[in-house]
N, C-alpha and C positions, 0 to 999 in steps of 0.2 A: 885575767884579772889583770888592772894593773897594779905595780905598786902602792901600798898604802906610807906615806910621811907625815906621821905623827910627831909634832912637838909637843909635847908636855910641859909647861911653864912650872915648874917648883917653887915660884917666888914665896915666900913670908907673907903674905896675904895680910894685912890689916885693912881695917872698913872701917876707919876713922881718917877724913880722908883731908888732909892738909889742905888749908884756902887756894883755889886755884890762883897763879899771878893774873895781873887784867891780859886781857883778849887785846887783841887789835882793835881796831876802828874798824866796825862792819857795816855796809850801806848795806839796808832792810829798805825794798820798795819789792812792786812788781811786776810782774813781766804781762807784756799784754801778747797773749799766745792765744793762736783759734782755738775758741772755745770756753776760756778762759783765762780771770786776773789771776797769774802766779806766784806766791809770792815768797822768795829766796833771800834769803843772807848771802854776802859776798864779803869778804877783805879785802879779793884785788889785791893790787901789785903783780910781779913777772912774776911771782913761783909758779907751780907745774901746776893745776889744778890738784882738789882735789872734791869728788862729789859724792857726798852724804844722807843715806836717805832713809828716813824714819821708821820707826813699828809704828805699827796697828795702835798701841796706848801712848804713840809722839807726835812730834810736830817739828820744826827748825827748834823752838828751847828746848828739845831735851834732850841739843848737843853741848851744852853750856863747857861740860868738863873734857871736848874735844877743839874747842876752838883756841883755846891757849896754847894746847901740847904744836898743835899741829902751824899753824901760826908760828911760833918762834921756830919752827924746824925748818922755816920758808918756804910749806907753802901755801899756795892759793885756796880757803876755805872756801864752799860752797855750799849749800844745802839747799833743798828747798819743803815745805807742806802740796806733796799730793791731795788731789780732789777732797772733798769733802773731812779739809782733814785744818788746824791752822787757820789765815789767814786769805788761803786761796778761797774765790768765790769764781761762782760764773759769770765768764764776760756780759758786756750789760747789750741788751738789745738783740735781734733778730735770731737765727737756729744757733743750737749750741750743737756743735760735732762733737760727737763720741770717740773720745779718743782714748789710748792706753796712757800708764805713768810712763811706758817709754817714751811711749812717740811724745808725753811733755816731759819727757828730760830730752830727750830729742833735738824739740822748741827750745827749749832752753840752752842747753849747749850752743845750736846757731846762732840764739839772742847775745848769748858772751860773746862769739867768736874765738868758739874756745879748739884749741887741737884736740891731741888726745888726752884723755883722762885719767886718772883712778878714779876709782868706783866704790865705795865703802857702804851696805846696806847691814843693817839688822831686824831680823824678826820678819813683819811681812814687808819692809823696804829689800830684803834677800830675792824676795818675790821679781820684786820687780829688777834688782842685779842682774837673776838668772835672763830672763825676758831681753832688758837693753845687749846681755853679751852676743847672746842668740841671734839679736837682730839690726844690732850695729857693733861689730867684732871692735873697727878698723877705729872706732873713736877709743879706742880702749888700751891703756898702756899696763894697767893690772884691775882686779876684781874682789872683794874681799865678800863675802857673807859670810855672818855672826849670828850664832844663834836663830837656825833659821828652816825651817822643815818644807821651805823653797820652792813648795804649788805644785808640786809633785803630784800627777795626776792618776798614777800607774794603780794599777786599785788592790795590789797585796802591798801598795808599800800606804794608800789610803785604811787599809783592815787592819794595820800596824797602831797606825796614829791612832786606831778606835781603842786599840787594847792599850796604848798606854793611857790613854786621855776619859776615859768612862762621859758617860755623859753628863753625872757630875761634874767632875770638872771645869766644865764653863760658864760654874753658876758659882763659882768659888772669886772671891775676892780678886779684882785683877792685883793686887801686890803679891796678893799669895801668888797665883798664877805665875805671874812674872819676873818676883824676885826672890834669891836664896832667899834659906830659911836663915843661914848664917849672918847673910846679911842685914835680916830684919832683926836678929836679934841685936845685934850688934852698932844697928846702923838707926834708931826711929827718928831721927831729925831726915839722913837718906829719905827714909824711909816714906818720908810722909810731904820730900821734897816734891819726889817719884809721883805722888799721887795727884798731891796740889797739877802736874805737868797733864798727868796724866787723868783727873778730870776737867781740864780745859783744853783738851787736845783740837776740837773740835768745834766750829760754828756754833750757835744756836740752832732749836728747829729741827728736822728731822733728817740723821742724815742720809744722803742723795746713795746709789747701790752701788756694789765696788766697781772699780773699772776694770775693763776686762782686759786679759793678757794678749796678747801680741799672739803669744805661740801657744801650745799646747802639751805643757812644759812635760816632759816624758822621764826616764834618768838613758833611753834612749839615747836620746836628745840631747841628752849635758854632755854626753861623751863626743858630741862634738866640737865643746867648746877648749879653743887650744888659746885664749887670753891666760897669761897667768893668774894661781887663783888660790888667795888664801880660806880654808877654810876654819870657821873659830866659833866652839860652844864653848860652854859651861858644866862643871863637871855634878852638874845641882841644877841644872838645864830642864824644866819637865816638857817641853814639845821638843827638843831637840838634842836628848841627851848624848854623849859620844858616840855612841854604837847608831844610833840616828845621821849621824854625819859621816862617818865612816861609809858608810852606803852610799856618800857624794863624794868624800873622796878613791873610791874606789873605780869612779866612772871617769873621773875628771882628770886626764889626763895633764903629768903632773902637776897634782893639785898638794898643796906644805897645809898640813894642819893644826890647830893648836887648843887644848885644852887647859881651861884654866877652875881649877880645882876650887870649890866650892860655889862657884858664879851658877847663879841661877840664867832666868831667859838675858837679862838685861846685862850682858859683861860690862856693855860700854858704860856703864852706869854704876854698878857695882865695885866694880873695881877698872876703875878711869889708867890707873899708871901702868896696868898689862895689857891692858885695853891698846893702849896708846902705842906705850914700846914694840907692838907683838906687830901692830899696823905699820905703824914707820917703819921697820925694819922689814916687814919685809916692802912697802911701796918704793924703796931706797934700792932693793933690786932691779927697780924696771923702770 
């Protein structure tokens, strides 16, 4: 077992966020890709690109606390709505070729003529980040996976998930499952805003089936990742508590890890200052 590098953030967390500074002017448009009109946002410029992958409860709109921080630091901010989310829609006319989210991301990277990127995925976006790192490692400078169960299909790991999240768990409201109790108690306005974004993160109508993965992700397969990796979670995350994150950190070569006390499953939203500082400090090294 490889040594575990754990960074525990002991910042004095406040859940009342100061208003974010104005974000850089963002280009918002569609990329006409095979089988899909992929909606994306792009701050442009010549900074090193950082691509963000949203949670299953999110869309590109969920990154409002990250845009000003990363553009102010000189990075090119890019995010897109995965199929079935936000404003991404099937291409008009003709057959719709099947595609994984990793393939869509790779097509977007090619469309934007990007070289190597930093990739940041939270929750279900972390599944895609791992899938991309396994499939297209040469396109990556680093990968950050936050608050994610990772899409691992090992039966022992799935059994662990059933133990810590019994059937009644999925019947809980989304904000209870995905925002920590400290945040919900201290920041009702932020909770309301998160819930509004969660309720409007999908197109009207029946959602399409989830996209398949390029890889059957197992712990053994994760051991082949050699891209610099940061794993981050919240101390109050009901999906991916610190012991779950440690299972990944023990298997990914040289992975760094961070635990944000009191944060739930949406650290990027609950404690954006800590999230942004931690991710920026990591990607600056790569």
